[in-house]
C-alpha positions, 0 to 999 in steps of 0.5 A: 499501501502506497502512502503519502504524508508532508513531512517533519522535522523527525524524517530530517536523516530519511532526507538526506537519506533519499536527497544522497540518492537523488545526487547518486541516480545524477551523478552529482554526490561530490556537490551534496553539501545539506546536513541534516543541521541545515535541512532542520534550519532550511526545512522547519524553523522559523522561515521554511523555504520549503516542504516536502512529501515523503512516500511509502511503500508497504510502510518502508520508504520509497520516496520524496518530493520537495516543492516551495511556491513560487510566483507569475506575475503573468496569472496573478498567481502562486504556483508550484515548483518540484524541485526534486523529486525521487524513488528508490530505484528498487521500488520504480515502475510502482506508480510512486513518482507519478503518485507524488506527482499527483499529490503535487497536483492536487495541494498546488490546486487546493491553495489555488496555484495558477502552475505546477512546474519542475524540469527534467535533466536532457539526460533522463531520458527515462523520466522525460518520457515517463512524463511524456506518457502521462499526458505531460507536454512543454517547451524544451529549454536546453539542457532541460525540460520545463514543463509546466502543468495548468492546476485545473488539468490535475487529473492526467496525474490519475 
């Protein structure tokens, strides 16, 4: 069974574990300077700069999504930018990433956001293909694909 919940301060070691797993997947392990202390301060401190969703599959940690609000001057509404989405390699292909995106779309709609956006590394063809298969598309940028999804169409994640 899959569950998705907002992270709590007790999840900080797990969040750091997922960040390091993502860095390994993206071949950027040497760039991780995050620590539990920094995550505590920036995610759960006086000013919270981002939010985290934790996915669990059969009560075991499976993945995470880290996101924050941005703002569209053209829409005059907030949006959500998905900074990172990571699912443990052994649990990929079970719909966990898609479920995290669906939850983010639901949050976007509940918060009256105008859009939900994220970037995909150009070498990460598997993720880009998955997003296209899920009905997502957007303009191609040099080195990335920026995908902007109207929250009116959030049902496409289901």
